[in-house]
PAGUKE-558911 format. One line per field, with one value per residue: residue in one letter; z, y, x of N, C-alpha, C, CB in turn. Coordinates in nm, 3 decimals. Glycine has a CB too. Layout:
BEGIN
residu = A ... .
nzz = Z ... .
nyy = Y ... .
nxx = X ... .
cazz = Z ... .
cayy = Y ... .
caxx = X ... .
czz = Z ... .
cyy = Y ... .
cxx = X ... .
cbzz = Z ... .
cbyy = Y ... .
cbxx = X ... .
END
This chain:
BEGIN
residu = M K T N R K L N G I L A V A L L A L V L M G P S M A T S K D A A A S K D D A A T R P T A P P E P L K V A A V S T T G F G F S D A A R G L K L T V D Q V L E I V T D E N L K N D E Q S R T L A L R K V I G Q R F D F S K M A M H T L V N V W D R R S R K E Q Q Q F T R L F R R L L E K S Y M N I I E S F Q G G K V H F L S E R V K G D Y A F I K T N F V S A D R T L A V H Y K L K R E G Q N W R V Y D F L V Q G V S M V R N Y R F Q F T K V I R Q E S F Q G L L Q R L K E Q T A .
nzz = 2.302 2.324 2.085 1.895 1.909 1.855 1.561 1.473 1.516 1.352 1.080 1.056 1.101 1.020 0.823 0.849 1.126 1.128 0.977 1.134 1.384 1.313 1.228 1.461 1.457 1.301 1.353 1.491 1.343 1.107 1.078 1.074 0.855 0.661 0.594 0.397 0.219 0.112 -0.124 -0.325 -0.261 -0.276 -0.323 -0.315 -0.277 -0.496 -0.496 -0.350 -0.494 -0.560 -0.556 -0.633 -0.531 -0.762 -1.106 -1.208 -1.384 -1.580 -1.445 -1.415 -1.373 -1.374 -1.552 -1.407 -1.178 -1.298 -1.394 -1.143 -1.029 -1.187 -1.132 -0.849 -0.902 -1.037 -0.828 -0.654 -0.787 -0.830 -0.548 -0.482 -0.666 -0.708 -0.816 -0.730 -0.456 -0.331 -0.422 -0.332 -0.422 -0.687 -0.668 -0.529 -0.692 -0.905 -0.770 -0.689 -0.970 -1.061 -0.882 -0.870 -1.122 -1.085 -0.848 -0.780 -0.680 -0.658 -0.669 -0.423 -0.236 -0.272 -0.165 0.091 0.204 0.183 0.316 0.312 0.069 -0.146 -0.043 -0.046 -0.190 -0.541 -0.542 -0.272 -0.285 -0.470 -0.322 -0.084 -0.221 -0.353 -0.102 0.014 -0.140 -0.103 0.128 0.126 -0.073 0.060 0.286 0.154 0.030 0.227 0.344 0.119 0.143 0.384 0.375 0.210 0.041 0.121 0.027 -0.182 -0.194 -0.416 -0.335 -0.370 -0.562 -0.691 -0.940 -1.010 -1.262 -1.325 -1.111 -0.885 -0.649 -0.464 -0.281 -0.106 0.059 0.224 0.278 0.505 0.682 0.963 0.973 0.862 0.629 0.572 0.268 0.090 -0.195 -0.356 -0.656 -0.944 -1.271 -1.534 -1.833 -2.051 -1.819 -1.480 -1.147 -0.826 -0.579 -0.319 -0.032 0.196 0.494 0.690 0.712 0.778 0.615 0.449 0.321 0.472 0.736 0.752 0.662 0.908 1.097 0.974 0.946 1.228 1.300 1.140 1.233 1.482 1.454 1.204 0.846 0.728 0.925 0.917 0.669 0.725 0.918 0.769 0.585 0.748 0.821 0.584 0.496 .
nyy = -0.465 -0.618 -0.718 -0.594 -0.321 -0.331 -0.399 -0.205 0.034 -0.062 -0.078 0.184 0.355 0.201 0.239 0.528 0.557 0.428 0.580 0.832 0.730 0.692 0.602 0.420 0.191 0.010 -0.259 -0.539 -0.625 -0.574 -0.760 -0.999 -0.975 -0.997 -1.258 -1.326 -1.161 -1.243 -1.381 -1.182 -0.989 -0.730 -0.774 -0.592 -0.268 0.005 0.364 0.601 0.713 1.037 1.164 1.437 1.645 1.686 1.534 1.351 1.282 1.059 0.800 0.487 0.227 -0.116 -0.196 -0.242 -0.072 0.176 0.200 0.199 0.446 0.634 0.607 0.707 0.950 1.087 1.063 1.248 1.467 1.539 1.555 1.785 1.990 2.314 2.389 2.158 2.149 2.259 2.127 1.850 1.653 1.590 1.565 1.346 1.160 1.150 1.074 0.810 0.711 0.710 0.529 0.303 0.223 0.093 -0.045 -0.377 -0.444 -0.642 -0.872 -0.838 -0.827 -1.072 -1.240 -1.155 -1.237 -1.526 -1.767 -1.817 -1.726 -1.894 -1.981 -1.783 -1.591 -1.485 -1.209 -1.155 -1.145 -0.956 -0.723 -0.707 -0.676 -0.421 -0.260 -0.290 -0.208 0.070 0.113 0.066 0.251 0.503 0.468 0.469 0.715 0.884 0.853 0.953 1.217 1.310 1.343 1.572 1.794 1.659 1.393 1.124 0.837 0.600 0.313 0.048 -0.241 -0.560 -0.807 -1.090 -1.301 -1.295 -1.130 -0.872 -0.684 -0.381 -0.124 0.143 0.485 0.719 1.031 1.319 1.633 1.578 1.284 0.947 0.714 0.358 0.240 -0.045 -0.245 -0.502 -0.642 -0.795 -0.899 -0.841 -0.917 -0.641 -0.504 -0.381 -0.461 -0.384 -0.627 -0.626 -0.413 -0.301 -0.151 0.003 -0.254 -0.397 -0.629 -0.524 -0.682 -0.939 -0.829 -0.723 -0.967 -1.112 -0.981 -0.972 -1.232 -1.308 -1.150 -1.264 -1.513 -1.480 -1.343 -1.259 -1.306 -1.128 -0.925 -0.824 -0.705 -0.487 -0.343 -0.251 -0.116 0.088 0.211 0.298 0.489 .
nxx = -1.587 -1.276 -1.123 -1.299 -1.233 -0.958 -0.977 -1.136 -0.944 -0.740 -0.854 -0.924 -0.698 -0.448 -0.241 -0.189 -0.138 0.111 0.273 0.266 0.408 0.646 1.010 1.032 0.909 1.037 1.170 1.163 0.957 1.045 1.248 1.094 0.956 1.137 1.199 1.028 1.075 1.329 1.389 1.356 1.542 1.782 2.128 2.337 2.260 2.155 2.272 2.068 1.790 1.672 1.352 1.163 0.874 0.749 0.727 1.028 1.296 1.521 1.529 1.674 1.607 1.447 1.155 0.977 1.034 1.041 0.769 0.648 0.781 0.664 0.386 0.428 0.520 0.318 0.091 0.200 0.216 -0.070 -0.134 -0.007 -0.099 -0.214 -0.463 -0.632 -0.648 -0.846 -1.054 -1.182 -1.325 -1.256 -0.995 -0.981 -1.064 -0.902 -0.682 -0.747 -0.790 -0.540 -0.373 -0.541 -0.461 -0.203 -0.195 -0.314 -0.603 -0.792 -0.659 -0.514 -0.729 -0.828 -0.615 -0.589 -0.827 -0.805 -0.808 -1.092 -1.202 -1.294 -1.523 -1.728 -1.975 -2.000 -2.121 -2.051 -1.784 -1.729 -1.840 -1.663 -1.422 -1.445 -1.498 -1.258 -1.061 -1.136 -1.055 -0.786 -0.684 -0.742 -0.569 -0.320 -0.317 -0.329 -0.054 0.089 -0.001 0.052 0.331 0.369 0.576 0.805 1.050 1.103 1.288 1.404 1.519 1.637 1.609 1.485 1.440 1.301 1.236 0.887 0.836 0.891 1.061 1.062 1.220 1.145 1.201 0.986 1.057 1.065 1.121 1.121 1.116 1.148 0.999 0.934 0.859 0.780 0.752 0.564 0.553 0.397 0.446 0.213 0.119 0.249 0.257 0.336 0.227 0.124 0.078 0.103 0.213 0.455 0.472 0.678 0.809 0.587 0.344 0.084 -0.139 -0.088 -0.120 -0.404 -0.524 -0.497 -0.640 -0.910 -0.967 -0.994 -1.229 -1.406 -1.421 -1.508 -1.733 -1.884 -1.887 -2.044 -2.043 -1.787 -1.804 -1.998 -1.850 -1.646 -1.786 -1.859 -1.614 -1.516 -1.690 .
cazz = 2.301 2.308 1.940 1.818 1.943 1.767 1.440 1.434 1.496 1.222 0.956 1.056 1.091 1.007 0.778 0.895 1.254 1.094 0.932 1.250 1.462 1.232 1.225 1.566 1.428 1.216 1.436 1.500 1.226 0.980 1.086 1.037 0.692 0.575 0.528 0.298 0.076 0.088 -0.257 -0.386 -0.178 -0.373 -0.242 -0.318 -0.318 -0.548 -0.420 -0.331 -0.618 -0.483 -0.634 -0.594 -0.541 -0.898 -1.172 -1.264 -1.534 -1.567 -1.383 -1.531 -1.331 -1.443 -1.615 -1.270 -1.089 -1.382 -1.362 -0.994 -1.011 -1.268 -1.045 -0.766 -0.964 -1.063 -0.719 -0.579 -0.860 -0.787 -0.411 -0.480 -0.775 -0.670 -0.863 -0.675 -0.320 -0.282 -0.502 -0.272 -0.466 -0.817 -0.624 -0.474 -0.800 -0.978 -0.703 -0.725 -1.095 -1.088 -0.795 -0.950 -1.223 -1.049 -0.757 -0.820 -0.558 -0.667 -0.612 -0.277 -0.159 -0.265 -0.085 0.237 0.242 0.108 0.368 0.301 -0.058 -0.243 0.002 -0.045 -0.325 -0.627 -0.492 -0.160 -0.302 -0.530 -0.217 -0.022 -0.301 -0.339 0.021 0.074 -0.217 -0.049 0.272 0.090 -0.133 0.158 0.368 0.081 -0.008 0.382 0.337 0.027 0.160 0.517 0.340 0.112 0.069 0.145 -0.098 -0.212 -0.220 -0.458 -0.265 -0.461 -0.638 -0.730 -1.038 -1.030 -1.364 -1.304 -0.977 -0.812 -0.473 -0.476 -0.171 -0.113 0.172 0.229 0.360 0.540 0.778 1.096 0.994 0.745 0.634 0.471 0.200 -0.017 -0.306 -0.415 -0.786 -1.055 -1.413 -1.599 -1.981 -2.032 -1.680 -1.344 -1.057 -0.701 -0.502 -0.169 -0.003 0.332 0.568 0.825 0.741 0.797 0.511 0.465 0.306 0.578 0.855 0.733 0.669 1.044 1.171 0.921 0.983 1.356 1.301 1.086 1.316 1.604 1.443 1.065 0.722 0.697 1.032 0.860 0.565 0.807 0.972 0.639 0.536 0.851 0.819 0.450 0.467 .
cayy = -0.558 -0.570 -0.763 -0.515 -0.208 -0.371 -0.386 -0.047 0.079 -0.120 -0.021 0.340 0.396 0.123 0.281 0.652 0.536 0.374 0.738 0.910 0.667 0.708 0.488 0.335 0.047 -0.064 -0.346 -0.688 -0.635 -0.577 -0.874 -1.093 -0.973 -1.036 -1.393 -1.323 -1.096 -1.311 -1.418 -1.049 -0.877 -0.701 -0.800 -0.443 -0.175 0.127 0.487 0.620 0.809 1.132 1.196 1.537 1.633 1.675 1.426 1.374 1.210 0.975 0.679 0.397 0.080 -0.194 -0.148 -0.242 0.022 0.283 0.215 0.238 0.545 0.695 0.620 0.805 1.109 1.121 1.104 1.354 1.597 1.546 1.627 1.929 2.057 2.401 2.368 2.066 2.167 2.295 2.029 1.722 1.528 1.604 1.520 1.211 1.071 1.179 0.998 0.677 0.646 0.677 0.421 0.179 0.159 0.025 -0.141 -0.497 -0.451 -0.752 -0.986 -0.822 -0.861 -1.243 -1.295 -1.109 -1.377 -1.643 -1.914 -1.820 -1.658 -1.988 -2.017 -1.658 -1.589 -1.401 -1.085 -1.079 -1.131 -0.812 -0.621 -0.718 -0.595 -0.268 -0.202 -0.338 -0.104 0.211 0.128 0.082 0.358 0.593 0.447 0.519 0.849 0.940 0.846 1.045 1.331 1.314 1.380 1.682 1.874 1.573 1.336 0.985 0.786 0.488 0.246 -0.077 -0.332 -0.692 -0.852 -1.234 -1.373 -1.191 -1.075 -0.767 -0.634 -0.246 -0.039 0.309 0.545 0.844 1.129 1.472 1.707 1.508 1.133 0.867 0.595 0.271 0.173 -0.154 -0.288 -0.641 -0.643 -0.901 -0.874 -0.882 -0.853 -0.549 -0.399 -0.449 -0.416 -0.423 -0.710 -0.601 -0.347 -0.325 -0.022 -0.015 -0.390 -0.448 -0.623 -0.489 -0.798 -1.017 -0.758 -0.733 -1.115 -1.172 -0.888 -1.022 -1.378 -1.291 -1.104 -1.372 -1.641 -1.455 -1.258 -1.351 -1.240 -1.000 -0.842 -0.776 -0.605 -0.388 -0.268 -0.194 0.014 0.199 0.250 0.362 0.585 .
caxx = -1.500 -1.112 -1.108 -1.376 -1.131 -0.850 -1.014 -1.183 -0.830 -0.675 -0.934 -0.938 -0.551 -0.369 -0.127 -0.160 -0.059 0.257 0.327 0.288 0.494 0.785 1.102 1.056 0.831 1.110 1.275 1.138 0.877 1.135 1.331 1.002 0.923 1.280 1.194 0.939 1.166 1.454 1.404 1.379 1.629 1.893 2.241 2.407 2.172 2.248 2.250 1.930 1.774 1.564 1.257 1.091 0.747 0.702 0.792 1.175 1.366 1.660 1.536 1.717 1.596 1.385 1.037 0.897 1.051 1.024 0.645 0.614 0.798 0.561 0.261 0.445 0.536 0.183 0.033 0.286 0.187 -0.208 -0.150 0.062 -0.163 -0.287 -0.609 -0.717 -0.646 -0.970 -1.172 -1.143 -1.391 -1.163 -0.862 -0.985 -1.127 -0.774 -0.576 -0.812 -0.757 -0.380 -0.352 -0.602 -0.376 -0.088 -0.213 -0.388 -0.700 -0.875 -0.567 -0.485 -0.855 -0.831 -0.509 -0.630 -0.934 -0.730 -0.866 -1.231 -1.245 -1.365 -1.669 -1.787 -2.049 -1.951 -2.159 -1.994 -1.649 -1.728 -1.865 -1.545 -1.314 -1.482 -1.459 -1.129 -0.979 -1.143 -0.975 -0.614 -0.657 -0.741 -0.462 -0.209 -0.349 -0.282 0.087 0.143 -0.021 0.146 0.486 0.388 0.682 0.902 1.103 1.079 1.393 1.411 1.654 1.692 1.514 1.534 1.364 1.300 1.119 0.773 0.805 0.971 1.052 1.129 1.216 1.155 1.158 0.940 1.152 1.033 1.211 1.150 1.079 1.139 0.894 0.986 0.730 0.815 0.644 0.587 0.490 0.392 0.441 0.098 0.162 0.361 0.253 0.382 0.131 0.164 -0.007 0.140 0.320 0.525 0.494 0.775 0.825 0.431 0.263 -0.051 -0.196 -0.085 -0.198 -0.540 -0.561 -0.497 -0.755 -1.027 -0.985 -1.025 -1.361 -1.483 -1.434 -1.577 -1.862 -1.946 -1.840 -2.121 -2.009 -1.683 -1.856 -2.048 -1.728 -1.553 -1.865 -1.854 -1.479 -1.501 -1.777 .
czz = 2.273 2.132 1.842 1.811 1.824 1.628 1.379 1.419 1.381 1.084 0.958 1.034 1.074 0.934 0.834 1.038 1.210 1.054 1.064 1.370 1.402 1.240 1.365 1.557 1.352 1.282 1.422 1.385 1.112 0.956 1.019 0.900 0.609 0.510 0.409 0.175 0.061 -0.068 -0.366 -0.337 -0.223 -0.248 -0.204 -0.370 -0.364 -0.457 -0.430 -0.439 -0.568 -0.577 -0.567 -0.585 -0.672 -0.984 -1.205 -1.368 -1.505 -1.485 -1.470 -1.453 -1.432 -1.478 -1.489 -1.189 -1.179 -1.385 -1.244 -0.965 -1.080 -1.180 -0.911 -0.783 -0.989 -0.944 -0.640 -0.652 -0.826 -0.655 -0.399 -0.598 -0.674 -0.712 -0.783 -0.511 -0.263 -0.337 -0.445 -0.353 -0.626 -0.767 -0.605 -0.601 -0.908 -0.919 -0.714 -0.857 -1.110 -0.994 -0.841 -1.055 -1.213 -0.952 -0.802 -0.687 -0.550 -0.619 -0.462 -0.189 -0.171 -0.186 0.059 0.276 0.196 0.184 0.343 0.148 -0.116 -0.178 -0.002 -0.211 -0.415 -0.599 -0.365 -0.191 -0.405 -0.408 -0.134 -0.114 -0.301 -0.227 0.046 -0.006 -0.181 0.044 0.230 0.016 -0.034 0.241 0.278 0.053 0.134 0.388 0.263 0.078 0.303 0.504 0.224 0.156 0.087 0.002 -0.075 -0.258 -0.271 -0.433 -0.346 -0.518 -0.675 -0.801 -1.046 -1.136 -1.358 -1.206 -0.956 -0.679 -0.494 -0.334 -0.177 0.039 0.143 0.319 0.394 0.641 0.894 1.102 0.841 0.760 0.540 0.417 0.098 -0.074 -0.360 -0.549 -0.871 -1.196 -1.490 -1.748 -1.978 -1.922 -1.571 -1.229 -0.949 -0.640 -0.361 -0.140 0.153 0.381 0.682 0.839 0.753 0.668 0.547 0.425 0.416 0.714 0.835 0.722 0.811 1.115 1.109 0.963 1.133 1.375 1.244 1.159 1.433 1.587 1.306 0.975 0.703 0.790 0.971 0.752 0.630 0.868 0.866 0.598 0.626 0.849 0.678 0.410 0.426 .
cyy = -0.540 -0.607 -0.644 -0.367 -0.209 -0.358 -0.256 0.037 0.052 -0.072 0.119 0.390 0.313 0.156 0.441 0.660 0.518 0.490 0.786 0.869 0.672 0.581 0.407 0.202 -0.046 -0.140 -0.477 -0.719 -0.642 -0.705 -0.977 -1.085 -0.997 -1.156 -1.381 -1.256 -1.144 -1.337 -1.306 -0.961 -0.877 -0.706 -0.664 -0.334 -0.056 0.238 0.532 0.729 0.917 1.182 1.321 1.537 1.669 1.571 1.456 1.279 1.141 0.878 0.584 0.247 -0.008 -0.112 -0.142 -0.106 0.155 0.294 0.237 0.373 0.634 0.715 0.720 0.938 1.142 1.150 1.217 1.481 1.625 1.620 1.757 2.018 2.188 2.406 2.271 2.049 2.193 2.246 1.896 1.621 1.499 1.528 1.377 1.099 1.057 1.065 0.832 0.618 0.621 0.552 0.313 0.116 0.076 -0.079 -0.262 -0.516 -0.586 -0.879 -0.974 -0.864 -1.017 -1.293 -1.245 -1.192 -1.509 -1.769 -1.921 -1.767 -1.744 -2.005 -1.890 -1.652 -1.490 -1.253 -1.050 -1.077 -0.990 -0.713 -0.620 -0.648 -0.467 -0.212 -0.188 -0.228 0.034 0.205 0.133 0.207 0.487 0.598 0.507 0.647 0.935 0.957 0.944 1.177 1.391 1.383 1.455 1.767 1.796 1.514 1.183 0.928 0.619 0.415 0.164 -0.153 -0.462 -0.759 -1.008 -1.290 -1.248 -1.154 -0.982 -0.716 -0.491 -0.155 0.098 0.390 0.697 0.919 1.291 1.517 1.623 1.354 1.075 0.733 0.495 0.211 0.078 -0.199 -0.416 -0.620 -0.772 -0.832 -0.940 -0.841 -0.771 -0.460 -0.486 -0.388 -0.468 -0.496 -0.699 -0.510 -0.331 -0.186 -0.038 -0.189 -0.461 -0.471 -0.607 -0.602 -0.904 -0.943 -0.771 -0.878 -1.155 -1.089 -0.955 -1.169 -1.383 -1.233 -1.192 -1.471 -1.603 -1.389 -1.334 -1.262 -1.109 -0.885 -0.778 -0.681 -0.475 -0.299 -0.200 -0.089 0.143 0.274 0.332 0.453 0.734 .
cxx = -1.356 -1.101 -1.183 -1.293 -1.026 -0.872 -1.066 -1.041 -0.722 -0.740 -0.931 -0.765 -0.430 -0.237 -0.076 -0.065 0.095 0.339 0.370 0.387 0.620 0.864 1.091 1.004 0.935 1.212 1.247 1.035 0.941 1.209 1.231 0.970 1.041 1.275 1.133 0.985 1.292 1.487 1.418 1.447 1.750 2.038 2.351 2.324 2.243 2.211 2.104 1.901 1.650 1.479 1.164 0.941 0.674 0.781 0.950 1.191 1.486 1.678 1.567 1.701 1.534 1.238 0.948 0.916 1.026 0.857 0.585 0.649 0.718 0.442 0.307 0.450 0.387 0.094 0.076 0.230 0.015 -0.201 -0.102 -0.007 -0.260 -0.427 -0.668 -0.697 -0.790 -1.102 -1.139 -1.201 -1.292 -1.039 -0.881 -0.986 -0.976 -0.686 -0.613 -0.772 -0.606 -0.337 -0.395 -0.525 -0.247 -0.110 -0.329 -0.500 -0.762 -0.802 -0.540 -0.605 -0.863 -0.741 -0.531 -0.708 -0.915 -0.797 -1.018 -1.278 -1.324 -1.514 -1.759 -1.855 -1.977 -1.972 -2.097 -1.828 -1.638 -1.767 -1.732 -1.434 -1.351 -1.453 -1.338 -1.043 -0.993 -1.069 -0.833 -0.605 -0.661 -0.618 -0.347 -0.216 -0.295 -0.143 0.130 0.109 0.025 0.274 0.473 0.513 0.848 0.958 1.095 1.211 1.358 1.546 1.725 1.584 1.559 1.411 1.386 1.197 0.998 0.760 0.924 0.949 1.133 1.123 1.243 1.134 1.094 0.998 1.091 1.149 1.235 1.121 1.098 1.071 0.935 0.863 0.811 0.702 0.658 0.505 0.496 0.355 0.305 0.093 0.270 0.339 0.316 0.278 0.147 0.053 0.014 0.213 0.321 0.519 0.592 0.793 0.698 0.394 0.151 -0.169 -0.214 -0.143 -0.341 -0.587 -0.594 -0.625 -0.883 -1.060 -1.029 -1.187 -1.457 -1.551 -1.533 -1.716 -1.915 -1.871 -1.936 -2.102 -1.885 -1.715 -1.921 -1.926 -1.650 -1.638 -1.865 -1.707 -1.442 -1.592 -1.760 .
cbzz = 2.228 2.432 1.919 1.882 2.097 1.790 1.428 1.574 1.593 1.227 0.951 1.229 1.194 0.964 0.628 0.912 1.340 0.971 0.859 1.302 1.489 1.292 1.199 1.674 1.324 1.120 1.585 1.652 1.215 0.987 1.244 1.113 0.640 0.662 0.604 0.343 0.075 0.164 -0.286 -0.405 -0.028 -0.467 -0.323 -0.406 -0.217 -0.714 -0.471 -0.178 -0.774 -0.404 -0.664 -0.664 -0.445 -0.963 -1.302 -1.155 -1.657 -1.535 -1.319 -1.592 -1.204 -1.367 -1.740 -1.173 -1.018 -1.530 -1.398 -0.892 -1.018 -1.391 -0.991 -0.721 -1.126 -1.138 -0.652 -0.596 -1.046 -0.775 -0.308 -0.508 -0.880 -0.695 -1.009 -0.751 -0.290 -0.287 -0.688 -0.127 -0.489 -0.867 -0.493 -0.375 -0.885 -0.952 -0.541 -0.727 -1.210 -1.047 -0.680 -1.016 -1.294 -1.003 -0.628 -0.844 -0.566 -0.806 -0.685 -0.246 -0.221 -0.394 -0.141 0.258 0.190 0.124 0.539 0.421 -0.151 -0.259 0.157 -0.002 -0.310 -0.742 -0.480 -0.007 -0.367 -0.662 -0.123 0.007 -0.446 -0.355 0.114 0.044 -0.355 -0.009 0.386 -0.015 -0.243 0.234 0.412 -0.029 -0.049 0.507 0.290 -0.113 0.130 0.565 0.312 0.104 0.200 0.241 -0.132 -0.320 -0.093 -0.579 -0.144 -0.379 -0.756 -0.600 -1.164 -0.897 -1.289 -1.328 -0.858 -0.881 -0.332 -0.601 -0.090 -0.224 0.266 0.246 0.262 0.617 0.824 1.208 1.060 0.696 0.597 0.524 0.114 0.033 -0.423 -0.312 -0.862 -1.016 -1.474 -1.526 -2.047 -2.150 -1.625 -1.303 -1.089 -0.620 -0.538 -0.110 -0.081 0.327 0.624 0.991 0.858 0.867 0.436 0.382 0.216 0.589 0.868 0.615 0.615 1.127 1.133 0.778 0.958 1.414 1.238 1.014 1.378 1.689 1.427 1.027 0.589 0.695 1.172 0.820 0.473 0.918 1.045 0.502 0.519 1.005 0.837 0.353 0.558 .
cbyy = -0.634 -0.691 -0.925 -0.510 -0.236 -0.499 -0.472 0.033 0.055 -0.281 -0.064 0.404 0.458 0.036 0.270 0.718 0.398 0.262 0.854 0.925 0.542 0.828 0.541 0.390 0.068 0.012 -0.319 -0.734 -0.541 -0.467 -0.911 -1.083 -0.832 -1.050 -1.497 -1.266 -0.936 -1.443 -1.499 -0.991 -0.895 -0.518 -0.917 -0.440 -0.146 0.174 0.599 0.661 0.710 1.257 1.068 1.624 1.699 1.812 1.398 1.355 1.323 1.044 0.647 0.435 0.066 -0.330 -0.244 -0.369 0.007 0.256 0.138 0.152 0.555 0.610 0.454 0.784 1.125 1.018 1.012 1.333 1.577 1.402 1.557 1.916 1.924 2.497 2.326 1.935 2.278 2.420 2.022 1.706 1.560 1.774 1.591 1.198 1.162 1.338 1.053 0.690 0.728 0.821 0.434 0.215 0.249 0.114 -0.065 -0.637 -0.342 -0.764 -0.987 -0.675 -0.784 -1.320 -1.255 -0.980 -1.361 -1.637 -1.940 -1.730 -1.617 -2.144 -2.081 -1.534 -1.547 -1.436 -1.080 -1.155 -1.281 -0.796 -0.657 -0.865 -0.635 -0.238 -0.258 -0.515 -0.108 0.269 -0.005 -0.050 0.364 0.571 0.292 0.457 0.864 0.839 0.729 1.024 1.342 1.172 1.251 1.775 1.945 1.467 1.387 0.966 0.811 0.497 0.160 -0.184 -0.273 -0.780 -0.778 -1.298 -1.559 -1.215 -1.189 -0.663 -0.764 -0.164 -0.082 0.367 0.547 0.849 1.145 1.492 1.841 1.576 1.109 0.846 0.639 0.166 0.294 -0.274 -0.201 -0.778 -0.538 -1.018 -0.934 -0.831 -0.769 -0.470 -0.345 -0.407 -0.430 -0.312 -0.842 -0.693 -0.221 -0.390 0.033 0.062 -0.406 -0.345 -0.713 -0.366 -0.845 -1.063 -0.603 -0.657 -1.208 -1.150 -0.702 -1.009 -1.465 -1.195 -0.985 -1.433 -1.694 -1.370 -1.068 -1.357 -1.348 -1.029 -0.918 -0.877 -0.678 -0.457 -0.363 -0.304 -0.023 0.133 0.118 0.275 0.582 .
cbxx = -1.545 -0.972 -1.184 -1.526 -1.051 -0.815 -1.095 -1.292 -0.791 -0.687 -1.084 -1.020 -0.524 -0.432 -0.147 -0.297 -0.116 0.261 0.200 0.164 0.455 0.880 1.255 1.013 0.682 1.161 1.279 1.079 0.795 1.242 1.383 0.889 0.865 1.408 1.125 0.827 1.195 1.449 1.294 1.285 1.643 1.859 2.316 2.534 2.080 2.222 2.343 1.891 1.724 1.625 1.185 1.126 0.703 0.708 0.711 1.294 1.413 1.763 1.428 1.893 1.516 1.380 0.980 0.950 1.192 1.102 0.600 0.685 0.900 0.526 0.204 0.526 0.637 0.127 0.029 0.465 0.227 -0.277 -0.087 0.238 -0.272 -0.231 -0.623 -0.694 -0.553 -0.971 -1.163 -1.187 -1.590 -1.124 -0.807 -1.121 -1.292 -0.712 -0.565 -0.960 -0.807 -0.274 -0.400 -0.725 -0.344 0.006 -0.250 -0.274 -0.817 -0.924 -0.426 -0.447 -0.994 -0.805 -0.366 -0.692 -1.072 -0.544 -0.840 -1.292 -1.140 -1.279 -1.669 -1.663 -2.207 -1.999 -2.296 -2.036 -1.583 -1.843 -1.999 -1.519 -1.292 -1.615 -1.501 -1.086 -1.008 -1.266 -0.999 -0.541 -0.746 -0.848 -0.446 -0.188 -0.528 -0.318 0.137 0.093 -0.147 0.184 0.591 0.254 0.631 0.848 1.257 0.966 1.483 1.375 1.627 1.782 1.474 1.590 1.395 1.272 1.046 0.660 0.789 0.968 1.156 1.054 1.289 1.020 1.279 0.819 1.298 0.872 1.153 1.065 0.907 1.269 0.744 1.091 0.610 0.888 0.644 0.528 0.548 0.278 0.576 -0.015 0.056 0.388 0.080 0.560 0.012 0.207 0.006 0.196 0.322 0.685 0.362 0.683 0.900 0.321 0.268 -0.068 -0.135 0.055 -0.165 -0.575 -0.443 -0.337 -0.745 -1.017 -0.846 -0.913 -1.370 -1.412 -1.282 -1.492 -1.833 -2.142 -1.849 -2.266 -1.987 -1.607 -1.968 -2.135 -1.632 -1.519 -2.014 -1.884 -1.391 -1.498 -1.837 .
END
């Protein structure tokens, strides 16, 4: 079925496809996303800060941006660690730990199923969150690993109360990928509750796809597809 093929494509390569297609997608989707970001868009972006493949110092933005930069640095260190290149299991576990400390996967999962979340049992919510986390972890790790040897530019930030919007570019010799983050302060920590790749919100994108599958098939059918794609 057409819908099934579309979902399989989204689940398997949603972010990786964006990476490979490069800047050509930053057109109307950027414009559509701009409305969501209006409240947190900086009016005068500072000069880009280049972040090498290993940790750097001297980053002077807000706590939200410094925390995000720390996570990006740690992820880059892991993917370029020679001792982990031939140990996929250890590398994956290390990446999942670092990413999990910054990304609020529970909130992202809930927002993705916002229209049906309260109608799902606690067990179903936990199943979905676990599978959705694996999907996003895999997608984000694909982005990082595909840009090994490149740079991350922290372009600008906007903090408004407990919310922040931070723009970055992943840059390699042959392409640039815009990855922007929405964060919310929780106590002393800032956590990512959505991120945009070339202007495409991952939470909104998956919400649209998952809603179609649930309507045309069932929630259990969605869980089965997620299991297949994250196995």
